[in-house]
C-alpha positions in Angstrom: 0.0 0.0 0.0 1.6 3.2 -1.2 1.2 6.5 0.7 0.5 8.4 -2.5 -1.9 6.9 -5.1 -3.3 7.8 -8.5 -6.0 10.5 -8.2 -4.6 12.0 -5.0 -4.3 15.8 -4.6 -0.6 16.5 -3.8 1.6 19.6 -3.2 5.1 19.8 -4.6 7.7 20.3 -1.8 10.8 21.0 -3.7 12.2 21.8 -7.1 11.2 24.3 -9.8 7.5 23.9 -9.2 7.6 24.1 -5.4 4.2 25.0 -3.9 2.1 23.9 -6.9 -0.9 21.7 -6.4 -2.0 19.0 -8.8 -3.6 15.6 -9.2 -1.5 12.4 -9.5 -2.0 11.1 -13.1 0.2 8.1 -13.0 2.6 6.2 -10.8 5.7 5.1 -12.6 8.2 2.5 -11.4 11.4 3.6 -9.5 9.3 5.9 -7.2 8.4 8.5 -9.8 5.0 10.0 -10.5 3.3 12.2 -13.1 1.4 15.2 -11.6 -1.1 17.3 -13.6 0.4 20.7 -14.7 3.7 20.1 -12.7 7.1 19.7 -14.2 5.8 20.6 -17.7 8.5 20.3 -20.4 8.6 21.2 -24.1 9.3 18.3 -26.5 10.2 18.6 -30.1 8.3 16.0 -32.2 8.9 15.0 -35.7 5.9 14.5 -38.0 4.8 11.0 -38.8 2.5 10.9 -41.9 1.9 7.2 -41.5 0.2 7.7 -38.2 -1.3 11.0 -39.1 0.7 12.9 -36.5 1.8 16.5 -37.0 5.2 17.7 -35.9 6.0 20.6 -33.7 6.7 21.5 -30.1 4.3 19.9 -27.6 4.1 20.5 -23.8 3.8 17.5 -21.6 4.3 16.5 -17.9 7.6 14.9 -17.0 7.9 12.5 -14.0 9.1 13.8 -10.6 10.3 11.9 -7.5 7.5 10.7 -5.2 9.6 12.0 -2.3 9.2 15.6 -3.6 5.4 15.7 -3.1 3.1 15.4 -0.1 -0.6 14.7 0.2 -2.8 17.8 0.4 -4.9 18.0 3.6 -8.2 19.8 2.8 -8.8 20.5 6.6 -5.6 22.6 7.0 -5.1 23.6 3.3 -1.5 22.5 3.6 0.7 19.6 2.6 0.7 16.8 5.2 2.5 13.6 6.0 0.6 10.3 5.9 0.5 7.3 8.2 -1.5 4.2 8.5 -4.2 3.1 10.9 -6.2 -0.1 11.3 -10.0 0.6 11.7 -12.2 -1.5 13.9 -13.7 -3.3 10.9 -10.2 -4.5 9.9 -9.5 -2.0 7.1 -6.1 -0.3 6.8 -6.5 3.3 5.9 -4.2 6.3 5.4 -4.5 9.1 8.0 -3.0 12.6 8.1 -0.2 12.9 10.7 -1.2 16.5 11.8 -4.8 15.9 12.8 -5.4 12.1 12.6 -8.2 12.5 10.0 -8.7 9.6 7.6 -7.4 10.5 4.1 -9.2 7.6 2.3 -12.9 7.7 1.8 
């Protein structure tokens, strides 16, 4: 069970996009993630007439280290660390460290 999952709202803690908020689009191996509108790069693409692709400069998200983001806590409107807790019904859920609220719904 990972502390950050696809679809989570996260805050970037370090790097060029420090302070930006976004949604996790994809989790990539080697502890890297894609976050919406964070670490946007420009890529030069050659046209491919066989596939019907036009060439040019496209903007796309590049992966960042999972350690450079933290889960967004809507109660405090800040980034927060995450821990685990076992509920009485036996489920294991993520909880915010600052206030103990359950992060999973």
